[in-house]
C-alpha positions in Angstrom: 120.4 129.2 75.1 117.4 127.0 74.6 116.8 124.6 77.5 114.4 121.7 77.0 111.9 121.7 79.8 111.9 118.6 82.0 108.8 116.5 81.8 107.2 113.8 83.8 108.1 110.3 82.5 106.1 107.0 83.0 108.9 105.6 85.1 108.4 108.4 87.6 105.0 106.9 88.7 106.1 103.2 88.8 107.6 103.1 92.3 111.4 102.8 92.8 114.1 105.4 92.6 112.6 107.5 89.8 109.3 108.0 91.7 111.2 108.7 94.9 113.1 111.4 93.2 109.9 112.9 91.8 108.3 113.0 95.2 111.3 114.3 97.1 112.4 116.9 94.5 109.1 118.3 93.3 106.5 117.5 96.0 107.9 117.3 99.5 109.7 120.6 99.2 106.4 122.4 98.7 104.2 120.3 101.1 106.5 119.9 104.1 106.4 123.6 105.2 106.5 122.4 108.8 106.0 119.3 110.8 102.3 118.4 110.9 100.7 119.4 114.2 98.7 116.6 115.9 99.9 114.1 113.3 101.7 111.1 114.7 102.8 109.7 111.4 102.9 112.4 108.7 104.0 112.9 105.1 107.7 113.1 106.1 107.7 109.4 107.1 106.6 108.4 103.5 104.9 105.3 105.0 101.8 103.7 103.4 99.4 105.7 105.6 99.3 108.8 107.8 98.3 108.5 111.5 96.4 111.1 113.6 95.8 109.9 117.2 94.3 106.5 116.8 93.3 106.9 113.2 95.1 106.0 110.0 94.3 107.6 106.7 95.4 106.9 103.1 94.5 107.5 99.5 95.3 105.6 96.2 94.8 106.4 92.5 94.3 103.4 90.2 95.2 103.5 86.5 95.6 99.8 85.6 95.5 98.9 81.9 93.6 96.8 80.9 90.9 97.4 83.5 89.9 93.7 83.4 92.7 91.2 83.9 93.1 87.5 84.9 92.0 87.3 88.5 90.6 90.7 89.0 89.8 94.2 87.7 90.3 97.9 88.6 87.4 97.7 91.0 88.8 94.9 93.1 92.2 96.5 92.9 91.0 99.8 94.2 89.5 98.4 97.3 92.3 95.9 98.0 95.0 98.6 97.5 93.5 101.0 100.1 92.5 98.3 102.6 96.0 96.9 102.4 97.8 100.3 102.9 95.7 100.8 106.1 96.4 97.3 107.3 100.2 97.4 107.0 100.6 100.3 109.2 98.7 98.6 112.0 95.1 99.9 111.5 91.8 98.0 111.2 90.2 99.5 108.0 86.8 100.9 108.7 85.5 102.9 105.7 86.3 103.8 102.1 85.6 106.7 99.8 85.3 106.0 96.0 86.1 108.4 93.2 85.7 107.6 89.5 86.8 109.5 86.4 85.0 107.9 83.4 85.6 108.5 79.7 82.5 109.5 77.7 81.4 106.4 75.7 82.7 104.0 78.3 80.6 100.7 78.2 77.9 100.7 80.8 78.2 97.0 81.1 81.9 97.3 82.0 81.1 100.0 84.5 78.5 97.8 86.1 81.0 94.9 86.4 83.7 97.2 88.0 81.3 98.7 90.6 80.0 95.2 91.4 83.6 94.1 92.0 84.1 97.1 94.3 81.1 96.0 96.3 82.1 92.3 96.4 85.7 93.1 97.5 84.6 95.6 100.2 82.3 92.9 101.5 85.2 90.4 101.5 87.3 92.9 103.5 84.3 93.9 105.7 85.0 97.6 104.9 82.1 99.7 103.6 82.2 102.3 100.9 80.6 105.3 102.6 81.0 108.2 100.2 82.3 109.0 96.7 82.4 111.1 93.6 81.9 110.5 89.9 83.1 112.5 86.9 82.6 111.9 83.2 85.2 113.5 80.8 85.5 113.9 77.1 86.7 111.0 74.9 90.4 110.3 74.9 91.1 109.2 78.5 93.8 106.5 78.3 92.3 103.3 79.6 88.8 104.7 79.8 88.5 104.8 83.6 90.5 105.9 86.6 89.5 105.0 90.2 90.6 106.7 93.4 90.0 105.3 96.8 90.6 106.8 100.2 90.3 105.0 103.5 90.3 105.4 107.2 91.1 102.9 109.9 91.4 102.8 113.6 94.3 101.4 115.6 94.1 97.6 115.6 92.9 96.4 119.1 96.0 94.2 119.4 98.5 96.8 118.3 99.6 97.7 121.9 100.0 94.1 123.0 101.9 93.4 119.8 104.2 96.4 120.5 104.9 95.0 124.0 105.9 91.6 122.5 108.4 93.2 120.1 110.3 94.7 123.0 110.4 98.0 121.2 108.9 100.2 123.9 109.3 103.9 123.2 108.3 105.8 120.1 105.0 104.6 118.6 103.2 101.2 118.4 102.4 101.7 114.7 104.2 99.4 112.1 106.7 101.9 110.6 109.4 101.3 108.1 112.0 102.7 110.5 111.6 100.1 113.3 113.8 97.1 112.1 116.5 95.7 114.4 119.3 93.1 114.1 117.9 89.6 114.2 114.4 90.4 113.0 113.0 87.8 110.5 111.2 88.7 107.2 108.1 86.8 106.1 106.3 87.0 102.7 102.7 85.9 102.7 102.9 84.1 99.4 104.2 83.8 95.9 105.6 87.0 94.3 105.2 88.5 90.8 101.7 87.1 90.0 99.9 90.4 89.6 102.4 92.1 87.3 102.8 89.2 85.0 99.1 88.5 84.8 98.4 92.2 83.8 101.3 92.3 81.4 100.3 89.1 79.7 96.7 90.3 79.2 97.9 93.7 77.9 100.5 92.4 75.5 98.8 89.1 74.5 101.7 86.9 75.6 99.4 84.0 76.6 100.7 83.6 80.2 97.3 84.4 81.6 96.2 80.8 80.9 98.5 79.8 83.9 99.0 83.0 85.8 96.3 85.0 87.6 96.6 88.2 89.7 96.9 87.8 93.4 94.8 90.9 94.0 93.0 90.6 97.4 92.6 92.4 100.7 95.2 91.2 103.2 93.6 92.7 106.4 92.7 89.3 107.7 96.3 88.2 107.4 97.5 91.3 109.3 94.8 90.8 111.9 96.0 87.2 112.6 99.6 88.2 112.8 99.0 91.2 115.1 96.9 89.0 117.4 99.9 86.6 117.6 102.2 89.4 118.6 105.8 90.2 117.6 105.2 92.1 114.3 107.6 95.0 113.9 106.7 96.3 110.4 104.7 95.4 107.4 104.4 96.5 103.7 102.4 95.5 100.7 105.0 95.1 98.0 103.1 96.9 95.2 105.0 99.2 92.7 108.7 98.2 92.7 107.8 94.9 94.2 109.7 93.1 97.0 113.0 94.7 96.0 111.7 98.2 96.5 110.0 97.4 99.8 113.1 95.7 101.3 115.3 98.7 100.3 112.9 101.2 101.8 113.1 99.2 105.1 116.9 99.0 104.9 117.2 102.8 104.2 114.7 104.0 106.8 115.9 101.7 109.6 119.6 102.0 108.6 120.1 98.2 108.7 121.2 95.5 106.3 118.8 92.8 105.1 119.8 89.4 103.8 117.3 87.2 101.9 117.6 83.7 100.5 116.7 82.9 96.9 115.7 79.3 97.7 113.1 80.5 100.3 111.3 83.1 98.0 108.1 81.5 96.7 107.7 82.1 93.0 105.3 80.1 90.8 107.0 78.3 87.9 104.9 80.1 85.3 105.9 83.5 86.7 109.5 82.4 86.9 109.5 81.2 83.3 107.7 84.4 82.1 110.3 86.6 83.9 113.2 84.7 82.4 111.7 85.0 78.9 111.1 88.8 79.3 114.3 89.5 81.2 112.4 90.8 84.3 113.4 90.3 87.9 110.4 88.9 89.8 111.5 90.7 92.9 110.8 94.0 91.1 107.3 93.2 90.0 104.3 94.7 91.8 102.0 92.5 93.9 98.5 93.4 95.0 97.6 90.6 97.4 100.7 89.9 99.4 102.2 91.3 102.5 105.8 91.5 103.8 106.2 91.3 107.5 109.2 92.0 109.8 108.8 90.0 113.0 111.0 89.4 116.1 113.0 86.2 115.9 111.2 84.4 118.7 107.8 84.9 117.1 108.7 84.1 113.5 107.7 80.4 113.4 104.5 81.0 115.3 103.4 83.9 113.0 104.3 81.9 109.9 102.1 79.0 111.1 99.2 81.5 111.8 99.5 83.2 108.4 99.5 79.8 106.5 96.1 79.1 107.9 94.7 82.3 106.3 93.2 82.6 102.8 96.1 83.8 100.6 98.7 82.9 103.1 99.1 79.2 102.4 102.5 79.7 100.6 104.0 82.0 103.2 107.7 81.7 103.9 110.4 83.2 106.0 112.7 84.6 103.3 115.4 86.4 105.3 116.5 88.5 108.3 118.0 91.8 109.4 121.7 91.4 109.6 124.7 93.6 110.4 126.8 91.3 108.2 125.5 93.1 105.0 124.8 96.6 103.9 121.6 97.4 102.0 119.7 94.4 100.7 121.7 91.3 99.7 120.4 88.0 98.4 122.1 84.6 98.8 121.6 82.6 95.6 120.7 79.0 95.4 124.4 78.3 94.5 125.6 80.2 97.6 126.8 83.4 95.9 125.7 86.8 97.0 124.2 89.6 94.9 123.1 93.1 95.8 119.3 93.7 95.4 119.2 97.3 94.4 116.0 99.4 94.5 114.5 99.4 91.0 114.4 102.5 89.0 110.7 101.8 88.5 108.4 98.9 88.2 109.4 97.0 84.9 105.6 96.6 84.2 103.9 100.0 84.2 100.2 100.7 84.6 99.5 97.6 86.8 97.8 99.4 89.6 
């Protein structure tokens, strides 16, 4: 009997449950042939970076369409994405590698702008591009250009002191998804949904871009200030799958419940209106310049104050806590009702990173 061959679908690369299934069913079974020797945090952890001794390592591919969007472009996105992945595991980013696949006929003026943006953003993050690779392929590449960045970082100098302040001695000082405990507070560094709506509006011509710009930026300075304050348990940049996916990953890996409060979640009115019109949950939209932090209760207000003094952290809020009163992720609405926040199947806005 004829059986149609399974094929990769767009949703499988957009974060969320579909991508998780693709990775677990078709990648990990071939790559995890034994626990990585001399690797402190390896592939099996599925965190944002791997850790070997005092070094963190990560890699990102960027396929955003269009490659210029309100507030940024694929060059700025590529640097911010890798710097942020290193930062949220507790590393201080040190160096980047840059790989470009460019379609034949791609406008040189656009390439110049993108590479200029890479340079400006790496300077903003104080992380040098130290090596790279460039390929040109035949016409027909969707989007015209793909950018890959890899990065290395060294353990943040305040990570051990931060670890002491969390009271979580034992295990590792790195900021892992599996370290949440009852009573921990959850902070988001600013408004959510900006990036996805900005890219979608530019791509589809909705006109929201007159009010909404991407949040894309390096967040290593925010993590630096938070770690120096002490009490940070875990951190994530809520990219594909947004805040909803990030919170569910924490809940699953730490085997805890998380309760968040709708009234505390910062969302710009333009983003909220766009999401309502399009039928999209802003918690499921990818962000590229925000960070979610889990912090011990006693440090929450101090860390919040410190973050609000940083560029990009002015709208930070405490949005919830780890609670044994709930299972999975639950949100209390502004009317007092409760709703389950499931992990999304995929990001409702594809090709945004």
